[in-house]
N, C-alpha and C positions, 0 to 999 in steps of 0.2 A: 295356696297362692292366689290372692284376689286381684292384685295389681297387674293386670295383663292387657295386652292389646292384640288385635287381629292383624296379621301380616299376610299379604297375598304372595303366593309362589306359583311359578309356571303360568305367569300372566293371569293370575287370579283363579286358576283352575282349582288350586288348593287354598283353603283359608285356615291359617294356622294361628292358634293362640300362643303367645309368647310373653314372658315377663317384660314389663316396661323398663325396669332398672336392672334386671338380671341378665344372664347370658341369652343372646338371641342368635339363632342360626341364620346364615345367609347364603351367599353364592357357593361357599366351600361345600356345604351340605348338598346342594343341588348337583354340583360337579361330581361329588363322591357317588351319589346315586346314579348319575349318568354314566360313570365309568364302570360300575359293577356289571359284570357280564351275565347276570342271572337270566335264566330261561323259564318259561311257564312250567309249573309243577315242581320247581326246586324249593328247597328250604334255605332261608337266608337268616343270618344273625347279624345284627348291628350292635357292636360294643360301644357303650356310651351314647345312647340314642337321644338324650336330651328331650326336647319336646316332640320328637318324632319326625322332623323335617326330611331327613335323608330317607328314612324307611318309607315314609308316605309318598315321596317323589318316586321312589323305585316301584312301590306298589301301584301307583297311578300309571306308570309307564309299562310295566310288565304284569299282565293279568295272571291269576292262578298261582301266585307265590304264597308260601307259608313263611311269613316274616315274623321274627322274634327280635325284640329290642331289650337290651340290658342297660339299666340306668341306675347309678348309685344314689342320686338325689331323689327322694320320694316325691317332692313337689313337681319335679320335671317329669318323672314317670307318670304321675297323675295327669299332667298336661298331655303327654303323648297318648295316653288312653283316650282322653276326651277328644283330642284332635282326630284320632282315627275314627271314632264314632261320628264326629261332626262331618267328616268328609266321606263317610260311607266306605271306608277301606279297612281290611282286616289287618290287625297288628296285635300281637301278643307282647305285652310289656312286663318284664320281670324287674323287680327292684332288688338291687344287690350290687356288690363290688366284684369286679372281674378278678381281683386277687383272691377272693374267697367266694366263688360263684354259688348262687342258691341251688338247692337240691334239684329243682326243676331243670336246671341247665347241665348239671353234672351227668356225663355219659351221653348227652345229646350230641348228634353229629349233623353238620350242615354242609350243603353244596357250596355255599358262598358265605364269606364273612367280610363285613366292611366296617371301617372305623375312621374316626376323625379325632385322634388323641390330642390332649392338650398340647399347645404349641410352645409354651414358655417355661424355661427351666427355673427362672428366678425373677428378680425385679420386684417392684412395688405391687402387692396384690391389689386387685380391684376392690373398692369399698363394699360392693355387694358380694356376700359370701357365695351365692350360687354362681355368679360370674367368675369369681376367683377360682372356684373349684373346677369349673369347666375349662378355663384358659391356662391355669398354672399346673405344671406336672407335679403330682404327688406319687402316683404309681409310675415307675420308670417306663419309658417307651418300649424297652425290650420286653417288659412284662405284658404290655398290651399285645405285642406281636406274638409272644408265646401263647397267651390266652386264645388269640384268634386261631393259631395253627392247631392248638389242641382240640378245638371244636370243629375243625375242618375234616371232612371225609377225605380219604386219599384221592388225589386228583382234583380236589376242590380249589377254588380261587379265593385269595385274600386280596382285598382292595383297600388301599390306605391313601388318605390325603394328609399331607404334612408340610411344614415349612421347608423350603428348599435347603436351608442350611442345616437341616437335621436328616437329610437323606442318608448320610453315613450311618446314623444310628439305625435307620430302617434296614439298610442293607446288611449291617452286622447281625441284626436279629434274625434275618432270613437265612443267613449263611448255613449251608448244609442241610436245611430243612425244606426249602422251597426253591424252585427254579423257574425257568421261562419268565424271568423277571422283566417286566416292561415298565419303563419310566417315561412319564409324560410331563415335561416341565410346563408350568403355567406362568405366563408373563403378562403384566398389565398392558404393555405396549410393545410394538416391534422395536427390537434393539435394546430393550430393557432387560435387566437380569430377571430370572425367574424368581418369583416370591413363594410359589407353591410347587409341589410335585405330587402327581398322582402315580401310585405304584401298584401294579398288579403282579401277583406271584402265585404259582401253582404248587400246591403241596406235593412233595415227592418228585417233582420234575427236575430234569437236569439240562434242559435246553439253555443256551447262552442268553445273557442279558441283551435287551434291545433298548436303545435310547431314541425316543421319537423326537421329531421336530416339535417345537413348542406350540402350545395352544395360546394364542394371543386373544385377550379378552376385549381390548378397546381399540377402535380403529384410528382415532386421532393420534398424531405423533406426541401430543402432550395434553395435559389437563388444563384447559384455560377457560372453561365455562361449565356451569352446573347444568349439564344436559347429558342424557344417556348417549353413548357413542359405541355401543357394542359392535364387535365384528359380526358378520353374518353367522359364523359358526357358534360364537358365544350366545348370540340371540336365539338360535335354534335350541341350544342346550338350556339356557337359563330361563327363556320365556316359553319356548315350545315343548320342553320336556324331551328333546331328542337325546339319543345315547351318544356318548363319546366313544368313537371307534379306537380302541387300544390295539386292534389288530391281533388280539390273542387267539381268535378262532383259527388263525393260520398256524399257530404254534402246536407242534405235536407233543 
């Protein structure tokens, strides 16, 4: 993949090479990393790591992690490796399909698994094959959740970002296998419906579900000019690399 550009993340603290016309990660990947409750010394797996944005944001925020990314598309896996090296962060990237994981991943167990599965079930595919693969679901959402839970150690946390209208699919896939489920709706503006949800669930736990107050990303009541208007919390997360407090440390 030669047609790439450099995108800045966390206010330029990370410089990430991404395809010009293919799939490019953005705020969703940063929020996924911010919501992952990883602690120094833990092993983390990202399923579908793309060019490595979420994994590298997490590695920048939490030192001492052993992070592994699995990416189906070889070009994106190569970008993730190059991006890790360029930013001086440790990231092991495996090329393979979560439906048939590579040998290096089979039997491996992780303290944390995070994922940003494709959002769209159908519709007109993007003209770029890489973008179409990243955005349109081929492997069912339930298979993504299953793959993540299989790689989690008992008591480990699964963190997912997904479209809000697919929350039912996430919950169905977690049923009976993970608890202490915490759902954080993400809305663009106060009073607007949530467009995304961040979901954290603990393998083997039985604590009840908690639904948090929404995270609002933009301060202005409507979009009427091309200028950034992030809320203070969104700015701390997206620009400063701060964690998103899902409150799960309080869950037994």
